[in-house]
C-alpha positions as CSV (number, residue, x, y, z in Angstrom):
1,M,0.0,0.0,0.0
2,P,1.5,3.4,-0.9
3,Y,2.0,6.0,1.7
4,R,1.0,9.6,1.1
5,D,3.7,11.8,2.7
6,D,7.0,10.0,2.3
7,P,7.9,7.4,-0.3
8,G,10.6,6.1,2.0
9,F,8.1,5.1,4.7
10,Q,7.5,1.4,5.2
11,L,4.8,0.0,7.5
12,D,6.2,-2.7,9.8
13,R,5.1,-6.1,8.5
14,R,3.7,-7.1,11.9
15,I,1.4,-4.1,12.0
16,A,0.3,-4.8,8.4
17,W,-0.4,-8.4,9.2
18,D,-2.3,-7.7,12.5
19,S,-4.4,-4.8,11.3
20,E,-6.5,-3.4,8.5
21,H,-6.4,0.1,6.9
22,V,-9.3,2.4,7.9
23,L,-8.3,5.8,6.6
24,W,-5.6,8.4,6.2
25,L,-5.3,11.3,8.6
26,E,-3.0,14.3,8.1
27,L,0.0,12.6,9.8
28,C,-1.1,9.1,10.5
29,E,-2.5,6.1,8.9
30,L,-5.4,4.8,11.0
31,R,-5.7,1.0,11.2
32,L,-8.1,-1.4,13.0
33,M,-6.5,-4.3,14.9
34,N,-8.0,-7.4,13.4
35,D,-9.1,-8.8,16.8
36,C,-12.8,-8.7,17.4
37,R,-12.4,-9.1,21.2
38,W,-11.8,-5.3,21.5
39,P,-12.4,-2.3,19.3
40,W,-8.8,-1.3,18.9
41,L,-7.3,1.3,16.6
42,L,-3.7,2.1,15.7
43,L,-2.2,5.4,14.6
44,I,1.0,5.1,12.7
45,P,2.8,8.4,11.9
46,Q,4.0,8.3,8.3
47,R,7.6,9.2,9.1
48,P,10.5,6.8,8.2
49,G,12.6,5.4,11.0
50,L,10.5,6.9,13.8
51,E,10.5,4.8,17.0
52,E,9.9,7.2,19.9
53,L,7.5,10.0,20.7
54,H,10.4,12.3,21.8
55,E,12.1,11.8,18.4
56,M,9.2,13.6,16.6
57,E,9.3,17.1,15.3
58,P,7.2,19.3,17.6
59,L,4.5,20.0,15.0
60,D,4.2,16.3,14.3
61,R,4.0,15.5,18.0
62,S,1.2,18.1,18.3
63,M,-0.6,16.6,15.2
64,L,-0.3,13.1,16.7
65,S,-2.0,14.4,19.9
66,V,-4.8,15.9,17.9
67,E,-5.3,12.7,15.8
68,S,-5.1,10.4,18.8
69,T,-7.8,12.6,20.5
70,F,-10.0,12.3,17.4
71,A,-9.5,8.5,17.4
72,A,-10.4,8.2,21.1
73,I,-13.5,10.4,20.7
74,T,-14.6,8.5,17.6
75,L,-14.0,5.1,19.2
76,K,-15.9,6.0,22.3
77,A,-18.8,7.4,20.3
78,T,-19.0,4.3,18.0
79,T,-18.7,1.7,20.7
80,G,-20.2,3.2,23.8
81,C,-17.3,1.8,25.8
82,Q,-16.6,2.8,29.4
83,K,-12.9,3.5,29.1
84,I,-10.4,4.4,26.4
85,N,-6.9,3.0,26.9
86,M,-4.1,4.7,24.9
87,A,-0.5,3.5,24.8
88,S,2.7,3.6,22.8
89,L,4.9,0.7,23.9
90,G,7.2,-0.3,21.1
91,N,8.7,-3.3,22.7
92,A,7.6,-5.9,20.2
93,V,7.2,-3.5,17.2
94,R,9.7,-0.7,17.3
95,Q,8.0,1.5,14.7
96,L,6.2,4.3,16.5
97,H,2.5,3.5,16.7
98,V,-0.2,4.5,19.2
99,H,-2.8,2.1,20.4
100,V,-6.4,3.4,21.1
101,I,-8.5,0.6,22.7
102,A,-12.1,0.7,23.8
103,R,-12.6,-1.2,27.1
104,S,-15.7,-2.0,29.0
105,E,-16.4,-4.0,32.2
106,G,-16.7,-7.7,31.3
107,D,-14.6,-7.6,28.1
108,P,-11.9,-10.2,27.8
109,N,-9.3,-9.7,30.6
110,W,-11.1,-6.7,32.1
111,P,-9.6,-4.8,33.9
112,G,-6.2,-6.2,32.9
113,P,-4.3,-5.4,29.7
114,V,-5.1,-6.6,26.3
115,W,-1.6,-7.5,25.3
116,D,-0.8,-11.3,25.2
117,H,-4.3,-12.2,26.5
118,G,-5.3,-15.4,24.7
119,E,-5.4,-15.9,21.0
120,R,-6.2,-13.2,18.5
121,Q,-9.8,-13.6,17.1
122,P,-9.9,-12.0,13.6
123,Y,-13.1,-10.4,12.5
124,E,-15.2,-12.3,10.0
125,A,-14.8,-10.6,6.6
126,E,-18.3,-9.1,6.5
127,K,-18.1,-7.8,10.1
128,L,-14.6,-6.3,9.4
129,E,-16.0,-4.3,6.5
130,E,-18.9,-3.2,8.6
131,V,-16.7,-2.0,11.5
132,I,-14.4,-0.1,9.1
133,S,-17.3,1.5,7.3
134,K,-18.8,2.6,10.6
135,L,-15.5,4.1,11.7
136,R,-15.0,6.0,8.5
137,T,-18.5,7.5,8.8
138,A,-17.9,8.4,12.4
139,F,-14.6,10.1,11.6
140,D,-16.5,12.4,9.2
141,Q,-19.0,13.3,11.9
142,V,-16.9,13.6,15.1
143,S,-15.2,16.8,16.2
144,I,-13.0,17.6,19.2
145,P,-15.1,19.6,21.8
146,A,-13.8,23.1,22.4
147,S,-12.7,23.9,25.9
148,E,-15.1,26.0,28.0
149,E,-13.7,29.5,28.2
150,E,-15.3,32.6,29.8
């Protein structure tokens, strides 16, 4: 799959294998983890060789913050979850990526972490397309609430 900003960018093969493309944001590719146990998004900044948040240019870091906020708001709105978990670990996959995961009481391994909990359960093809379509529509409709100022 081609990348918009930098022809030198390559998506890590493990991310490509575990997830499906949803849409392009300004900085990141938004992907859905192909594991139906949790609604789980990934944001991957399209910058070659990037591994750590602190390595990012300041404007890119700000854009990642905005895009991860959009992802969290959209995921919460589409799933009705109780909690959004966000993380950027990078131990198994060094390429910088941010996880945005919808969690609710009673989901697999609640309240523990999702990592390494059981076997991945890929979406059925029809359900995968339905979830991706729902996310794309939601991203067109969600906005970041403005702060309340006097």
